[in-house]
C-alpha positions in Angstrom: 11.6 -22.7 5.4 9.0 -20.1 6.2 8.6 -17.6 9.0 6.4 -19.8 11.1 8.6 -22.8 11.1 8.3 -26.2 9.4 5.1 -28.2 9.6 5.0 -31.2 11.9 7.0 -34.3 10.9 5.8 -37.9 11.4 7.8 -40.5 13.3 8.1 -44.2 12.3 5.2 -44.9 14.6 3.0 -42.5 12.7 2.9 -40.0 15.5 3.2 -36.3 14.6 6.1 -34.6 16.4 6.9 -30.9 16.2 9.6 -30.0 13.7 12.7 -28.2 14.9 12.4 -24.4 14.5 15.2 -22.4 12.9 16.6 -20.2 15.7 17.4 -17.5 13.2 13.6 -16.8 12.9 13.4 -15.7 16.5 14.5 -12.2 15.4 11.5 -12.0 13.1 8.9 -12.7 15.8 7.1 -9.6 16.9 4.5 -7.0 16.1 4.4 -5.3 12.7 2.6 -2.4 11.0 1.7 -2.8 7.4 3.3 -0.2 5.1 0.6 1.1 2.7 3.2 2.6 0.4 4.6 -0.8 -0.4 1.5 -3.0 0.0 -1.2 -3.8 -2.5 -4.7 -5.1 -1.6 -6.0 -6.0 -5.0 -8.9 -7.8 -6.7 -9.8 -9.1 -10.2 -13.3 -9.4 -11.6 -14.5 -10.8 -14.9 -16.3 -8.1 -17.0 -18.8 -8.9 -19.7 -17.7 -12.6 -19.6 -14.7 -11.8 -21.8 -12.1 -9.8 -19.9 -10.7 -9.0 -16.4 -10.9 -5.8 -14.6 -8.3 -5.2 -11.9 -8.5 -2.8 -9.0 -7.1 -2.1 -5.5 -7.8 -0.1 -2.4 -5.3 2.7 -1.5 -6.4 3.7 2.0 -6.0 1.0 4.7 -4.3 0.1 7.9 -3.0 -3.3 9.0 -1.3 -4.9 12.0 0.4 -8.3 12.1 1.7 -10.4 15.0 4.3 -12.9 13.8 5.4 -15.8 15.9 8.5 -17.6 14.7 7.9 -20.7 16.7 4.2 -21.2 16.8 2.1 -20.1 13.8 -1.1 -20.5 15.8 -0.1 -17.5 17.9 0.3 -15.3 14.8 -2.5 -12.9 13.8 -3.5 -10.2 11.3 -5.9 -7.3 11.3 -6.9 -4.9 8.4 -9.2 -2.0 8.1 -9.9 -0.8 4.5 -11.6 2.4 3.5 -14.0 1.4 0.7 -14.1 4.8 -0.9 -10.4 4.4 -1.8 -11.3 1.8 -4.5 -9.4 2.4 -7.7 -10.0 0.5 -10.9 -8.4 3.1 -13.2 -11.8 4.5 -14.3 -13.6 7.2 -12.4 -17.1 6.3 -13.6 -16.7 2.7 -12.7 -15.2 3.6 -9.3 -18.2 5.9 -8.7 -20.6 3.0 -9.5 -18.8 0.7 -7.2 -19.1 3.2 -4.3 -22.8 3.6 -5.0 -25.8 1.8 -3.5 -25.5 -0.8 -6.2 -22.3 -2.1 -4.7 -20.4 -1.0 -1.6 -22.7 1.8 -0.3 -19.7 3.6 1.0 -21.7 6.4 2.7 -23.4 3.8 4.9 -20.6 1.2 5.1 -17.3 3.1 4.8 -15.0 0.3 6.1 -14.2 -3.3 5.2 -12.5 -5.3 8.0 -10.6 -8.5 8.3 -9.7 -10.2 11.6 -7.8 -13.4 11.6 -9.0 -16.4 13.6 -6.3 -19.0 12.8 -2.9 -19.4 11.0 -1.6 -22.7 9.7 1.9 -23.7 8.4 1.6 -25.7 5.2 5.3 -26.4 4.8 8.1 -24.5 3.2 7.2 -20.8 2.9 3.5 -21.5 2.6 0.8 -20.6 5.1 -2.9 -20.4 5.4 -4.7 -17.7 7.3 -8.4 -17.8 8.1 -10.4 -15.0 9.5 -13.6 -12.9 9.4 -14.2 -10.6 6.5 -16.9 -7.9 7.0 -18.4 -6.1 4.1 -21.8 -4.2 4.1 -22.4 -5.2 7.7 -22.1 -8.9 6.8 -19.3 -11.1 8.2 -18.2 -14.3 6.5 -15.1 -16.5 6.8 -12.2 -15.9 4.4 -9.2 -18.2 3.9 -6.1 -16.8 2.3 -3.1 -18.8 1.1 0.1 -16.9 1.8 3.8 -17.2 0.8 6.5 -15.7 3.0 8.9 -13.7 0.9 11.5 -13.1 3.5 12.7 -10.3 5.8 15.3 -7.6 5.5 16.5 -4.3 7.0 15.8 -1.4 4.6 18.1 1.6 4.1 16.3 3.5 6.8 16.8 0.8 9.4 13.4 -0.7 9.3 13.0 -4.4 9.8 10.6 -5.6 7.1 8.7 -8.9 6.4 7.0 -9.6 3.2 4.1 -11.8 2.1 2.1 -12.4 -1.0 -1.2 -14.2 -1.1 -4.4 -15.0 -2.9 -8.0 -16.0 -2.3 -11.4 -16.3 -4.0 -14.8 -15.2 -2.9 -18.3 -15.1 -4.2 -19.3 -11.4 -3.7 -23.0 -12.4 -3.4 -22.2 -14.0 -0.1 -21.6 -10.4 1.3 -24.7 -9.0 -0.4 -22.9 -7.7 -3.4 -25.4 -9.0 -5.9 -26.0 -6.2 -8.4 -25.6 -7.3 -12.1 -26.9 -6.8 -15.6 -27.8 -9.5 -18.2 -26.0 -9.5 -21.5 -27.9 -9.9 -24.8 -25.6 -12.8 -25.7 -26.1 -14.6 -22.4 -24.2 -14.3 -19.1 -23.9 -11.3 -16.9 -21.9 -8.1 -16.8 -19.9 -8.7 -13.6 -18.7 -12.1 -12.3 -19.8 -13.3 -8.9 -16.4 -14.9 -8.3 -13.8 -12.3 -7.3 -10.1 -13.1 -7.1 -8.2 -11.3 -4.3 -4.5 -10.6 -4.4 -2.2 -9.4 -1.6 1.4 -8.1 -1.7 2.2 -7.1 1.9 5.2 -5.3 3.3 5.2 -4.8 7.1 7.6 -2.9 9.3 8.5 -4.3 12.7 7.4 -2.1 15.6 10.1 -0.6 17.7 
C-alpha cells in the first residue's frame, strides 16, 4: 500500500466507499524538503533519430506536503535553475542555455506547482500540476511510485518516490531543430522526464 492510502473500493451495490487507511502511515504525513544531493530531475531526448541523450538539472529546490489519509490534500512545488543543466557535454549544455532553447539569461527558472494528486492503487499515484518554462505555463501529469520511508543514520525521516512523464517541448516554445540529410530532425520533440526524489521531513 502506498503513502496516500488505498484507492476507493466498491460495495455490492456498486457504490464507491473509502478504503481503510493504514494507521502506520499517519507518521509519514507532514511537510518535506526535497534533498538535492539524493534527488535526480532528469530527461531523455532522441538525438539524430538514432540515439538517446540524457541530462539532468543540478540546482533546484522542492517542497512536498504528504497526507497519509487524503491524497487530494497532498502537494508539490519545485523551482529549477535552468543554467544548471548537465548533459555531460559543455558545448551541448551551452547550446541548450542559449536563445535557441532555454534562454537562461531571460528565463532563469523553471517551476512546477501541483494542482491535484490521485491514488491509483498500491504504491502508484498521479500528480498533475502547472509546468512553467520560457514564461509559458502548461499542465503536466506525472506518474509516481512511492518507494517507502525510513530514518537515515543522521536521524532524518525520509520519503522516496520515482516517477516519469512525457512532454512535447514545442508546447512550451522549445521548437528549435535542424533537418537531417537522411530525413527527420536532429532533436526529438518528445522528451521523457524522469524523477528520483528523496525528501526529508521538516522538524
